[in-house]
N, CA, C and O atoms as a MOPAC input file, in Angstrom:
PM7 MOZYME 1SCF
protein

 N      0.83800 1    -1.18100 1     0.00000 1
 C      0.00000 1     0.00000 1     0.00000 1
 C      0.87900 1     1.23900 1     0.00000 1
 O      1.86200 1     1.31200 1     0.73700 1
 N      0.52700 1     2.20000 1    -0.81700 1
 C      1.21100 1     3.48700 1    -0.80800 1
 C      0.20800 1     4.55800 1    -0.42700 1
 O     -1.00100 1     4.32700 1    -0.43800 1
 N      0.72000 1     5.72800 1    -0.09200 1
 C     -0.19500 1     6.79400 1     0.31600 1
 C     -1.02200 1     7.32700 1    -0.84500 1
 O     -1.98400 1     8.06200 1    -0.62200 1
 N     -0.67200 1     6.97700 1    -2.07400 1
 C     -1.51100 1     7.37600 1    -3.20400 1
 C     -2.78100 1     6.54300 1    -3.24400 1
 O     -3.74200 1     6.90400 1    -3.92400 1
 N     -2.79200 1     5.43200 1    -2.52200 1
 C     -3.95900 1     4.55700 1    -2.48600 1
 C     -4.91600 1     4.88900 1    -1.34300 1
 O     -5.94000 1     4.22300 1    -1.18900 1
 N     -4.60800 1     5.89000 1    -0.55500 1
 C     -5.44700 1     6.25700 1     0.58300 1
 C     -6.78100 1     6.80400 1     0.08400 1
 O     -6.83100 1     7.54300 1    -0.89900 1
 N     -7.85400 1     6.43500 1     0.76800 1
 C     -9.18500 1     6.94800 1     0.46100 1
 C     -9.30100 1     8.34300 1     1.08900 1
 O     -9.59200 1     8.48000 1     2.27700 1
 N     -9.06900 1     9.36200 1     0.27800 1
 C     -9.03600 1    10.72600 1     0.80900 1
 C    -10.40900 1    11.23200 1     1.23800 1
 O    -10.50100 1    12.14300 1     2.06100 1
 N    -11.46600 1    10.65900 1     0.69600 1
 C    -12.81700 1    11.00200 1     1.17100 1
 C    -12.95700 1    10.53900 1     2.62500 1
 O    -13.45500 1    11.27700 1     3.47500 1
 N    -12.51400 1     9.31100 1     2.89900 1
 C    -12.56500 1     8.78700 1     4.26900 1
 C    -11.72100 1     9.63800 1     5.20200 1
 O    -12.12500 1     9.91300 1     6.33200 1
 N    -10.54700 1    10.05800 1     4.73500 1
 C     -9.66400 1    10.90000 1     5.54500 1
 C    -10.35100 1    12.22300 1     5.87500 1
 O    -10.31000 1    12.67200 1     7.02000 1
 N    -10.97900 1    12.84700 1     4.88400 1
 C    -11.66100 1    14.13100 1     5.13000 1
 C    -12.83700 1    13.96100 1     6.08500 1
 O    -13.03100 1    14.77800 1     6.98500 1
 N    -13.61900 1    12.90300 1     5.89200 1
 C    -14.75600 1    12.66000 1     6.78800 1
 C    -14.26000 1    12.38200 1     8.20700 1
 O    -14.83400 1    12.87800 1     9.17700 1
 N    -13.20000 1    11.59200 1     8.32600 1
 C    -12.63600 1    11.28400 1     9.64700 1
 C    -12.13100 1    12.55000 1    10.33500 1
 O    -12.33500 1    12.73100 1    11.53500 1
 N    -11.47400 1    13.42400 1     9.57500 1
 C    -10.97100 1    14.67900 1    10.14600 1
 C    -12.12700 1    15.57400 1    10.58500 1
 O    -12.09200 1    16.14600 1    11.67500 1
 N    -13.14200 1    15.69400 1     9.74500 1
 C    -14.29700 1    16.53000 1    10.09700 1
 C    -15.04900 1    15.95800 1    11.29300 1
 O    -15.56600 1    16.70900 1    12.12000 1
 N    -15.11100 1    14.63400 1    11.38900 1
 C    -15.75800 1    14.00900 1    12.55300 1
 C    -14.99800 1    14.35700 1    13.83000 1
 O    -15.60700 1    14.64600 1    14.86000 1
 N    -13.68000 1    14.32900 1    13.76000 1
 C    -12.86400 1    14.71000 1    14.91600 1
 C    -13.03400 1    16.16500 1    15.28400 1
 O    -13.06600 1    16.51700 1    16.46400 1
 N    -13.14400 1    17.01700 1    14.27100 1
 C    -13.33500 1    18.44700 1    14.50000 1
 C    -14.69800 1    18.69800 1    15.15100 1
 O    -14.80800 1    19.47400 1    16.10100 1
 N    -15.73200 1    18.03300 1    14.63000 1
 C    -17.07200 1    18.16200 1    15.20600 1
 C    -17.12200 1    17.65500 1    16.63700 1
 O    -17.75900 1    18.25700 1    17.50100 1
 N    -16.44100 1    16.54200 1    16.87500 1
 C    -16.36400 1    16.01300 1    18.23500 1
 C    -15.72200 1    17.03100 1    19.16200 1
 O    -16.16700 1    17.20700 1    20.29700 1
 N    -14.67800 1    17.70300 1    18.68600 1
 C    -14.00700 1    18.72000 1    19.49600 1
 C    -14.95100 1    19.83800 1    19.90000 1
 O    -14.90200 1    20.32600 1    21.02900 1
 N    -15.81400 1    20.24400 1    18.96900 1
 C    -16.78200 1    21.30000 1    19.27700 1
 C    -17.70200 1    20.86400 1    20.41500 1
 O    -17.96300 1    21.63100 1    21.34300 1
 N    -18.18600 1    19.63700 1    20.33500 1
 C    -19.08000 1    19.12700 1    21.37400 1
 C    -18.31000 1    18.88600 1    22.67700 1
 O    -18.75000 1    19.30000 1    23.75000 1
 N    -17.16500 1    18.21900 1    22.57600 1
 C    -16.35700 1    17.84600 1    23.74700 1
 C    -15.99600 1    19.06600 1    24.58200 1
 O    -16.21200 1    19.09400 1    25.79400 1
 N    -15.44400 1    20.07100 1    23.91500 1
 C    -14.95600 1    21.23200 1    24.65700 1
 C    -16.07100 1    22.21900 1    25.00700 1
 O    -15.87000 1    23.09000 1    25.85400 1
 N    -17.24100 1    22.10200 1    24.37300 1
 C    -18.39500 1    22.87900 1    24.82200 1
 C    -18.91000 1    22.28600 1    26.13000 1
 O    -19.18300 1    23.00900 1    27.08900 1
 N    -19.03700 1    20.97500 1    26.15500 1
 C    -19.52500 1    20.28900 1    27.35800 1
 C    -18.53100 1    20.43900 1    28.51500 1
 O    -18.93400 1    20.63100 1    29.66200 1
 N    -17.23800 1    20.35100 1    28.21000 1
 C    -16.21000 1    20.38700 1    29.25700 1
 C    -15.50200 1    21.73900 1    29.35200 1
 O    -14.37900 1    21.82000 1    29.85000 1
 N    -16.15300 1    22.79500 1    28.87700 1
 C    -15.51000 1    24.12200 1    28.83300 1
 C    -15.05800 1    24.59700 1    30.21000 1
 O    -13.91600 1    25.02900 1    30.36700 1
 N    -15.92600 1    24.52500 1    31.19600 1
 C    -15.55900 1    25.04900 1    32.52100 1
 C    -14.42700 1    24.24800 1    33.17200 1
 O    -13.46300 1    24.84500 1    33.65200 1
 N    -14.51700 1    22.91000 1    33.20100 1
 C    -13.38500 1    22.17600 1    33.78100 1
 C    -12.09400 1    22.36800 1    32.97900 1
 O    -11.00700 1    22.40100 1    33.55700 1
 N    -12.20500 1    22.49400 1    31.65700 1
 C    -11.01900 1    22.69800 1    30.82600 1
 C    -10.38600 1    24.05600 1    31.12800 1
 O     -9.16800 1    24.15000 1    31.28100 1
 N    -11.21100 1    25.11600 1    31.21600 1
 C    -10.67800 1    26.45000 1    31.53800 1
 C    -10.01800 1    26.44000 1    32.91600 1
 O     -8.95900 1    27.03800 1    33.10900 1
 N    -10.64700 1    25.76100 1    33.86300 1
 C    -10.04800 1    25.65200 1    35.20000 1
 C     -8.70100 1    24.92900 1    35.12200 1
 O     -7.73700 1    25.32400 1    35.77800 1
 N     -8.64500 1    23.87000 1    34.31700 1
 C     -7.41200 1    23.07900 1    34.19600 1
 C     -6.28000 1    23.86900 1    33.54000 1
 O     -5.11000 1    23.64300 1    33.84900 1
 N     -6.62000 1    24.80100 1    32.63100 1
 C     -5.56400 1    25.61100 1    32.00400 1
 C     -5.31800 1    26.91000 1    32.76400 1
 O     -4.42100 1    27.68000 1    32.42100 1
 N     -6.12300 1    27.14500 1    33.80100 1
 C     -5.91000 1    28.32200 1    34.64200 1
 C     -6.38400 1    29.62400 1    34.02700 1
 O     -5.80500 1    30.67800 1    34.28600 1
 N     -7.43800 1    29.56300 1    33.21200 1
 C     -7.99200 1    30.77700 1    32.60300 1
 C     -9.46400 1    30.90100 1    32.95000 1
 O    -10.15700 1    29.91500 1    33.20300 1
 N     -9.91500 1    32.14600 1    32.95200 1
 C    -11.33100 1    32.40600 1    33.16600 1
 C    -12.02700 1    32.47500 1    31.81300 1
 O    -11.38600 1    32.55900 1    30.76500 1
 N    -13.35100 1    32.43900 1    31.86300 1
 C    -14.13300 1    32.56500 1    30.63200 1
 C    -13.85900 1    33.91100 1    29.96500 1
 O    -13.76800 1    33.99300 1    28.74000 1
 N    -13.73000 1    34.95600 1    30.76300 1
 C    -13.45200 1    36.29300 1    30.21900 1
 C    -12.10500 1    36.32300 1    29.50100 1
 O    -11.98500 1    36.92300 1    28.43200 1
 N    -11.09900 1    35.68400 1    30.07800 1
 C     -9.77700 1    35.64200 1    29.43500 1
 C     -9.83200 1    34.89700 1    28.10600 1
 O     -9.18900 1    35.29600 1    27.13400 1
 N    -10.58900 1    33.83100 1    28.07100 1
 C    -10.71300 1    33.06300 1    26.82800 1
 C    -11.45600 1    33.85500 1    25.76200 1
 O    -11.11800 1    33.77700 1    24.58100 1
 N    -12.46400 1    34.61500 1    26.17000 1
 C    -13.23100 1    35.41400 1    25.20300 1
 C    -12.44800 1    36.61500 1    24.70400 1
 O    -12.72700 1    37.11300 1    23.61300 1
 N    -11.47500 1    37.09600 1    25.46800 1
 C    -10.66200 1    38.24700 1    25.07400 1
 C     -9.84200 1    37.98300 1    23.82700 1
 O     -9.50000 1    38.91900 1    23.10600 1
 N     -9.52400 1    36.73900 1    23.56300 1
 C     -8.67900 1    36.41300 1    22.42300 1
 C     -9.31300 1    36.81500 1    21.10000 1
 O     -8.59900 1    37.07300 1    20.13100 1
 N    -10.62100 1    36.87300 1    21.04000 1
 C    -11.33200 1    37.32700 1    19.85400 1
 C    -10.92300 1    36.60600 1    18.59000 1
 O    -10.99200 1    35.37900 1    18.51800 1
 N    -10.49400 1    37.36800 1    17.58200 1
 C    -10.17600 1    36.79600 1    16.27500 1
 C     -8.92600 1    35.92500 1    16.30300 1
 O     -8.67800 1    35.17800 1    15.35700 1
 N     -8.14400 1    36.00500 1    17.35800 1
 C     -6.95200 1    35.16200 1    17.47300 1
 C     -7.32800 1    33.68600 1    17.56600 1
 O     -6.46900 1    32.81700 1    17.42300 1
 N     -8.59800 1    33.40200 1    17.80300 1
 C     -9.05100 1    32.02300 1    17.89600 1
 C     -9.05700 1    31.32300 1    16.54000 1
 O     -9.15300 1    30.09600 1    16.49300 1
 N     -8.95800 1    32.05500 1    15.44800 1
 C     -8.95600 1    31.45200 1    14.11700 1
 C     -7.74200 1    30.54200 1    13.94400 1
 O     -7.85200 1    29.46100 1    13.36600 1
 N     -6.60900 1    30.96900 1    14.43400 1
 C     -5.36800 1    30.20200 1    14.25600 1
 C     -5.46100 1    28.81800 1    14.89900 1
 O     -5.13000 1    27.83500 1    14.23700 1
 N     -5.89500 1    28.69200 1    16.15800 1
 C     -5.99900 1    27.34400 1    16.73000 1
 C     -6.96700 1    26.43600 1    15.96100 1
 O     -6.72800 1    25.23400 1    15.84400 1
 N     -8.05400 1    27.00600 1    15.44000 1
 C     -8.99900 1    26.19500 1    14.66900 1
 C     -8.37600 1    25.73300 1    13.35600 1
 O     -8.58500 1    24.59400 1    12.93900 1
 N     -7.62400 1    26.59700 1    12.71000 1
 C     -6.94200 1    26.21900 1    11.46700 1
 C     -5.90300 1    25.13400 1    11.73900 1
 O     -5.81000 1    24.15200 1    11.00200 1
 N     -5.13100 1    25.31900 1    12.79400 1
 C     -4.13700 1    24.30400 1    13.16500 1
 C     -4.83500 1    22.98200 1    13.48600 1
 O     -4.34300 1    21.91200 1    13.12800 1
 N     -5.96700 1    23.06200 1    14.15400 1
 C     -6.71400 1    21.86700 1    14.53300 1
 C     -7.16100 1    21.07600 1    13.31200 1
 O     -6.95600 1    19.86300 1    13.25700 1
 N     -7.76800 1    21.73700 1    12.33500 1
 C     -8.28500 1    21.00800 1    11.16900 1
 C     -7.14200 1    20.42600 1    10.34500 1
 O     -7.24700 1    19.30500 1     9.84700 1
 N     -6.05700 1    21.17400 1    10.19800 1
 C     -4.89800 1    20.64200 1     9.46200 1
 C     -4.32000 1    19.43800 1    10.20700 1
 O     -3.99500 1    18.42300 1     9.59100 1
 N     -4.19200 1    19.54900 1    11.52000 1
 C     -3.65600 1    18.44400 1    12.32400 1
 C     -4.55800 1    17.21400 1    12.25800 1
 O     -4.07000 1    16.08700 1    12.17600 1
 N     -5.86200 1    17.42900 1    12.29200 1
 C     -6.80000 1    16.31000 1    12.20800 1
 C     -6.73800 1    15.63100 1    10.84100 1
 O     -6.87100 1    14.41100 1    10.74500 1
 N     -6.53700 1    16.41400 1     9.79100 1
 C     -6.37300 1    15.83000 1     8.45200 1
 C     -5.11100 1    14.97100 1     8.38400 1
 O     -5.13400 1    13.85600 1     7.86300 1
 N     -4.01900 1    15.49900 1     8.91200 1
 C     -2.76400 1    14.73800 1     8.91800 1
 C     -2.91200 1    13.47500 1     9.76000 1
 O     -2.44700 1    12.40400 1     9.36900 1
 N     -3.56000 1    13.60300 1    10.91800 1
 C     -3.75600 1    12.45500 1    11.79600 1
 C     -4.56800 1    11.36800 1    11.09300 1
 O     -4.20500 1    10.19300 1    11.14500 1
 N     -5.65600 1    11.75100 1    10.44100 1
 C     -6.49400 1    10.77300 1     9.73900 1
 C     -5.73200 1    10.12900 1     8.58100 1
 O     -5.86400 1     8.93000 1     8.33400 1
 N     -4.94500 1    10.92000 1     7.88300 1
 C     -4.14400 1    10.40900 1     6.76400 1
 C     -3.12400 1     9.38700 1     7.25900 1
 O     -2.95900 1     8.32600 1     6.65700 1
 N     -2.44500 1     9.70600 1     8.35200 1
 C     -1.45900 1     8.78200 1     8.91700 1
 C     -2.12900 1     7.51800 1     9.45900 1
 O     -1.60600 1     6.41700 1     9.29000 1
 N     -3.27700 1     7.67600 1    10.10400 1
 C     -3.99300 1     6.50900 1    10.61800 1
 C     -4.42400 1     5.61000 1     9.46400 1
 O     -4.34000 1     4.38700 1     9.57000 1
 N     -4.88300 1     6.20200 1     8.36800 1
 C     -5.24100 1     5.41100 1     7.18600 1
 C     -4.02300 1     4.65900 1     6.65900 1
 O     -4.12700 1     3.49600 1     6.27000 1
 N     -2.87600 1     5.32000 1     6.64800 1
 C     -1.64900 1     4.66100 1     6.20300 1
 C     -1.26200 1     3.50600 1     7.10100 1
 O     -0.87700 1     2.44100 1     6.61900 1
 N     -1.36300 1     3.71100 1     8.40300 1
 C     -1.04800 1     2.64100 1     9.36000 1
 C     -2.00500 1     1.46500 1     9.16800 1
 O     -1.58700 1     0.30800 1     9.12500 1
 N     -3.29600 1     1.78200 1     9.05200 1
 C     -4.28500 1     0.72200 1     8.87300 1
 C     -4.04100 1    -0.03200 1     7.57300 1
 O     -4.18200 1    -1.25300 1     7.52100 1
 N     -3.67300 1     0.70000 1     6.52100 1
 C     -3.37600 1     0.05900 1     5.24600 1
 C     -2.20800 1    -0.89800 1     5.35200 1
 O     -2.21900 1    -1.97000 1     4.74700 1
 N     -1.21300 1    -0.52000 1     6.10800 1
 C     -0.04600 1    -1.38700 1     6.28400 1
 C     -0.36600 1    -2.58100 1     7.17600 1
 O      0.18400 1    -3.66600 1     6.98300 1
 N     -1.24400 1    -2.39000 1     8.14200 1
 C     -1.61900 1    -3.50400 1     9.01400 1
 C     -2.56400 1    -4.47200 1     8.31100 1
 O     -2.53800 1    -5.67700 1     8.56200 1
 N     -3.39400 1    -3.93100 1     7.43000 1
 C     -4.25200 1    -4.77400 1     6.61000 1
 C     -5.62600 1    -5.08800 1     7.16500 1
 O     -6.41600 1    -5.72300 1     6.46700 1
 N     -5.95400 1    -4.68200 1     8.37400 1
 C     -7.28000 1    -4.96300 1     8.94500 1
 C     -8.17900 1    -3.75100 1     8.72300 1
 O     -8.36800 1    -2.92900 1     9.62000 1
 N     -8.72900 1    -3.65400 1     7.51400 1
 C     -9.51400 1    -2.48000 1     7.14300 1
 C    -10.98700 1    -2.75500 1     7.43400 1
 O    -11.78700 1    -2.97900 1     6.52600 1
 N    -11.32000 1    -2.73400 1     8.70500 1
 C    -12.69100 1    -2.90300 1     9.17200 1
 C    -12.93500 1    -1.85300 1    10.24800 1
 O    -11.99900 1    -1.21400 1    10.72800 1
 N    -14.17700 1    -1.68400 1    10.61500 1
 C    -14.47800 1    -0.74700 1    11.70200 1
 C    -13.75700 1    -1.20000 1    12.97400 1
 O    -13.13100 1    -0.39400 1    13.66300 1
 N    -13.85000 1    -2.48000 1    13.27100 1
 C    -13.18100 1    -3.02900 1    14.46000 1
 C    -11.67000 1    -2.81000 1    14.38100 1
 O    -11.05300 1    -2.36600 1    15.35000 1
 N    -11.08600 1    -3.11700 1    13.24500 1
 C     -9.64900 1    -2.92200 1    13.06200 1
 C     -9.25100 1    -1.46400 1    13.19700 1
 O     -8.19500 1    -1.15000 1    13.74500 1
 N    -10.10400 1    -0.56700 1    12.69400 1
 C     -9.83000 1     0.86200 1    12.80800 1
 C     -9.87600 1     1.34900 1    14.24100 1
 O     -9.04200 1     2.15200 1    14.66200 1
 N    -10.85200 1     0.86100 1    14.98800 1
 C    -10.96700 1     1.24400 1    16.40000 1
 C     -9.76300 1     0.72000 1    17.18500 1
 O     -9.20600 1     1.42700 1    18.02400 1
 N     -9.37200 1    -0.51400 1    16.90900 1
 C     -8.20100 1    -1.08500 1    17.59200 1
 C     -6.94300 1    -0.30200 1    17.22800 1
 O     -6.13500 1     0.01600 1    18.10100 1
 N     -6.77300 1     0.00900 1    15.94800 1
 C     -5.60100 1     0.79100 1    15.51700 1
 C     -5.59200 1     2.16000 1    16.18100 1
 O     -4.55500 1     2.61400 1    16.66500 1
 N     -6.74900 1     2.81800 1    16.20300 1
 C     -6.85500 1     4.12800 1    16.84000 1
 C     -6.48600 1     4.06900 1    18.31100 1
 O     -5.78900 1     4.94700 1    18.81900 1
 N     -6.95600 1     3.03100 1    18.99400 1
 C     -6.64100 1     2.88700 1    20.41700 1
 C     -5.14100 1     2.72200 1    20.64100 1
 O     -4.56800 1     3.36900 1    21.51800 1
 N     -4.51000 1     1.86300 1    19.85600 1
 C     -3.08400 1     1.62300 1    20.06200 1
 C     -2.22500 1     2.82400 1    19.67700 1
 O     -1.19100 1     3.06700 1    20.29800 1
 N     -2.63900 1     3.57200 1    18.66600 1
 C     -1.91700 1     4.81100 1    18.32900 1
 C     -2.03400 1     5.78400 1    19.49700 1
 O     -1.05000 1     6.41100 1    19.88800 1
 N     -3.24100 1     5.90900 1    20.05400 1
 C     -3.44900 1     6.80000 1    21.19900 1
 C     -2.60300 1     6.35200 1    22.39200 1
 O     -1.89900 1     7.15800 1    23.00100 1
 N     -2.67800 1     5.07300 1    22.71600 1
 C     -1.96300 1     4.55700 1    23.88200 1
 C     -0.44800 1     4.64700 1    23.71200 1
 O      0.26400 1     5.00600 1    24.64900 1
 N      0.03500 1     4.32800 1    22.53700 1
 C      1.47400 1     4.28200 1    22.31400 1
 C      2.13000 1     5.62400 1    22.06200 1
 O      3.30600 1     5.80600 1    22.37600 1
 N      1.38800 1     6.56700 1    21.49800 1
 C      2.00600 1     7.82200 1    21.08900 1
 C      1.35000 1     9.07100 1    21.67200 1
 O      2.04700 1     9.97800 1    22.12500 1
 N      0.03800 1     9.12600 1    21.66700 1
 C     -0.64700 1    10.37300 1    22.03800 1
 C     -0.63900 1    10.60000 1    23.54400 1
 O     -0.11300 1    11.61100 1    24.00900 1
 N     -1.20800 1     9.68300 1    24.30700 1
 C     -1.33800 1     9.92500 1    25.74500 1
 C      0.02200 1     9.87800 1    26.43200 1
 O      0.23100 1    10.55900 1    27.43700 1
 N      0.94200 1     9.08700 1    25.90600 1
 C      2.27400 1     9.04400 1    26.50300 1
 C      3.00100 1    10.37200 1    26.29700 1
 O      3.59200 1    10.91100 1    27.23200 1
 N      2.95600 1    10.88900 1    25.08900 1
 C      3.59400 1    12.17600 1    24.79600 1
 C      2.92300 1    13.29500 1    25.57800 1
 O      3.59000 1    14.14600 1    26.16600 1
 N      1.59500 1    13.28200 1    25.57800 1
 C      0.85000 1    14.30700 1    26.29500 1
 C      1.15100 1    14.24200 1    27.79300 1
 O      1.31400 1    15.27600 1    28.44100 1
 N      1.22400 1    13.03900 1    28.33500 1
 C      1.52300 1    12.88500 1    29.75500 1
 C      2.87900 1    13.46300 1    30.12800 1
 O      3.01000 1    14.14600 1    31.14400 1
 N      3.88700 1    13.18900 1    29.30800 1
 C      5.22400 1    13.73800 1    29.56100 1
 C      5.19900 1    15.26100 1    29.47200 1
 O      5.69700 1    15.94700 1    30.36500 1
 N      4.61800 1    15.78900 1    28.39200 1
 C      4.57300 1    17.24500 1    28.21300 1
 C      3.82000 1    17.93200 1    29.34200 1
 O      4.27200 1    18.95000 1    29.86600 1
 N      2.67300 1    17.37900 1    29.71800 1
 C      1.88500 1    17.98500 1    30.78700 1
 C      2.60400 1    17.88900 1    32.12700 1
 O      2.52300 1    18.80900 1    32.94000 1
 N      3.30400 1    16.78500 1    32.36500 1
 C      4.04100 1    16.63500 1    33.62500 1
 C      5.13400 1    17.69200 1    33.74200 1
 O      5.26900 1    18.33000 1    34.78600 1
 N      5.91200 1    17.88000 1    32.68600 1
 C      6.98800 1    18.87300 1    32.72900 1
 C      6.45400 1    20.30100 1    32.73600 1
 O      7.09800 1    21.20100 1    33.27600 1
 N      5.27800 1    20.51700 1    32.14000 1
 C      4.68500 1    21.85300 1    32.12500 1
 C      3.98300 1    22.17200 1    33.44300 1
 O      3.59500 1    23.31500 1    33.68100 1
 N      3.82300 1    21.17400 1    34.28900 1
 C      3.12500 1    21.39000 1    35.54900 1
 C      1.62400 1    21.51700 1    35.37200 1
 O      0.94400 1    22.11700 1    36.20400 1
 N      1.10700 1    20.95400 1    34.29300 1
 C     -0.33300 1    21.02800 1    34.02400 1
 C     -1.09400 1    20.18500 1    35.04200 1
 O     -0.58500 1    19.19500 1    35.56800 1
 N     -2.30900 1    20.60100 1    35.29800 1
 C     -3.16300 1    19.84800 1    36.21400 1
 C     -3.52700 1    18.50800 1    35.57300 1
 O     -3.73400 1    18.43800 1    34.36100 1
 N     -3.60600 1    17.45000 1    36.37300 1
 C     -3.98600 1    16.13900 1    35.82900 1
 C     -5.32400 1    16.17300 1    35.08500 1
 O     -5.53200 1    15.40600 1    34.14400 1
 N     -6.22500 1    17.05700 1    35.50400 1
 C     -7.52000 1    17.15900 1    34.83400 1
 C     -7.35300 1    17.54800 1    33.36500 1
 O     -8.11800 1    17.09400 1    32.51500 1
 N     -6.36100 1    18.38100 1    33.06300 1
 C     -6.12400 1    18.77000 1    31.67000 1
 C     -5.72900 1    17.54500 1    30.84600 1
 O     -6.19200 1    17.37600 1    29.71700 1
 N     -4.88900 1    16.70800 1    31.40200 1
 C     -4.48300 1    15.49000 1    30.69800 1
 C     -5.68200 1    14.56900 1    30.49700 1
 O     -5.81600 1    13.95100 1    29.44100 1
 N     -6.54500 1    14.47200 1    31.49000 1
 C     -7.74400 1    13.63800 1    31.35400 1
 C     -8.68400 1    14.17900 1    30.28400 1
 O     -9.18600 1    13.41700 1    29.45700 1
 N     -8.92400 1    15.47800 1    30.29400 1
 C     -9.84500 1    16.07900 1    29.32400 1
 C     -9.27100 1    15.98500 1    27.91600 1
 O     -9.93400 1    15.49000 1    27.00400 1
 N     -8.04700 1    16.45700 1    27.73600 1
 C     -7.43900 1    16.44400 1    26.40600 1
 C     -7.14600 1    15.01600 1    25.94100 1
 O     -7.37600 1    14.67900 1    24.77900 1
 N     -6.64300 1    14.18600 1    26.84300 1
 C     -6.36100 1    12.79400 1    26.48800 1
 C     -7.61800 1    12.03400 1    26.10700 1
 O     -7.60700 1    11.22500 1    25.17900 1
 N     -8.70000 1    12.29400 1    26.82500 1
 C     -9.97800 1    11.66900 1    26.49000 1
 C    -10.47600 1    12.09800 1    25.12700 1
 O    -11.01300 1    11.29300 1    24.36600 1
 N    -10.29000 1    13.38100 1    24.82300 1
 C    -10.68600 1    13.88400 1    23.49800 1
 C     -9.90600 1    13.16500 1    22.40300 1
 O    -10.49200 1    12.68900 1    21.43100 1
 N     -8.58100 1    13.08600 1    22.56100 1
 C     -7.76900 1    12.46400 1    21.51000 1
 C     -8.04600 1    10.97500 1    21.38700 1
 O     -7.94900 1    10.42000 1    20.29200 1
 N     -8.38900 1    10.31700 1    22.48800 1
 C     -8.80000 1     8.91600 1    22.40000 1
 C    -10.07200 1     8.80700 1    21.56300 1
 O    -10.15300 1     7.98800 1    20.64800 1
 N    -11.05800 1     9.63400 1    21.88300 1
 C    -12.31600 1     9.60300 1    21.13900 1
 C    -12.08900 1     9.92200 1    19.66100 1
 O    -12.68600 1     9.28800 1    18.79100 1
 N    -11.22700 1    10.90400 1    19.37200 1
 C    -10.92700 1    11.25600 1    17.97700 1
 C    -10.35800 1    10.05600 1    17.23400 1
 O    -10.83300 1     9.71100 1    16.15200 1
 N     -9.34500 1     9.42100 1    17.80900 1
 C     -8.70200 1     8.30200 1    17.11500 1
 C     -9.63500 1     7.10100 1    16.97200 1
 O     -9.56900 1     6.39000 1    15.96900 1
 N    -10.49500 1     6.86600 1    17.94700 1
 C    -11.46600 1     5.78000 1    17.81900 1
 C    -12.45300 1     6.07100 1    16.69500 1
 O    -12.76600 1     5.19200 1    15.89300 1
 N    -12.94300 1     7.31400 1    16.64200 1
 C    -13.88500 1     7.70400 1    15.58400 1
 C    -13.20300 1     7.68200 1    14.22500 1
 O    -13.75600 1     7.15000 1    13.26200 1
 N    -12.00800 1     8.25300 1    14.14000 1
 C    -11.30000 1     8.25600 1    12.86300 1
 C    -11.03500 1     6.82700 1    12.39000 1
 O    -11.21900 1     6.52000 1    11.21200 1
 N    -10.60900 1     5.96500 1    13.28800 1
 C    -10.37500 1     4.57300 1    12.91900 1
 C    -11.63900 1     3.89300 1    12.42500 1
 O    -11.60600 1     3.14300 1    11.45000 1
 N    -12.75700 1     4.15500 1    13.10000 1
 C    -14.03300 1     3.57000 1    12.68600 1
 C    -14.45100 1     4.08200 1    11.31100 1
 O    -14.89600 1     3.30200 1    10.46900 1
 N    -14.31300 1     5.38100 1    11.08100 1
 C    -14.68600 1     5.96600 1     9.78200 1
 C    -13.82000 1     5.38900 1     8.67100 1
 O    -14.33300 1     4.96200 1     7.63600 1
 N    -12.52200 1     5.37600 1     8.88400 1
 C    -11.61000 1     4.85600 1     7.86200 1
 C    -11.86500 1     3.36700 1     7.64000 1
 O    -11.82700 1     2.88800 1     6.50700 1
 N    -12.12300 1     2.64100 1     8.72000 1
 C    -12.44900 1     1.22300 1     8.58600 1
 C    -13.73400 1     0.99600 1     7.81800 1
 O    -13.83400 1     0.04400 1     7.04400 1
 N    -14.72200 1     1.85800 1     8.02200 1
 C    -16.00700 1     1.72900 1     7.33400 1
 C    -15.89500 1     2.06700 1     5.84700 1
 O    -16.48400 1     1.38700 1     5.00700 1
 N    -15.13900 1     3.11600 1     5.52600 1
 C    -15.02500 1     3.57000 1     4.13900 1
 C    -13.92600 1     2.83800 1     3.37300 1
 O    -13.93600 1     2.80800 1     2.14300 1
 N    -12.99300 1     2.25700 1     4.09200 1
 C    -11.84900 1     1.60900 1     3.44800 1
 C    -10.71400 1     2.59200 1     3.26600 1
 O    -10.90100 1     3.80900 1     3.26200 1
 N     -9.53000 1     2.02100 1     3.11400 1
 C     -8.34200 1     2.87500 1     3.01800 1
 C     -8.21300 1     3.39300 1     1.62400 1
 O     -7.27600 1     4.13400 1     1.32600 1

């Protein structure tokens, strides 16, 4: 399998699903998340138009993540919803939460931030894996 064989429709849908999940996740967990990062609602709202940059970075990152997950799944060969969910879980466990845990520990971040953000990335990778598994690589 080469990356030219990736189903880019599946990658785009997987990325958009992760982005949509982020909107719901961080709306529901806004107050605990703001507390975990040490900011008030007023401070977060002050950023105004500067919020465009994080959203742009987010969608680009989600596209890259879905593309890489599709590549990993293609190399593993289990292109099913179940296989995608399993692949997403192991990518999260092996790379995402471990890296995030180290970074948050050295930054002195509250454990709640790691739980909120780590939970989001777990959900993203599970959804992306399921979407890619459903649509095929």
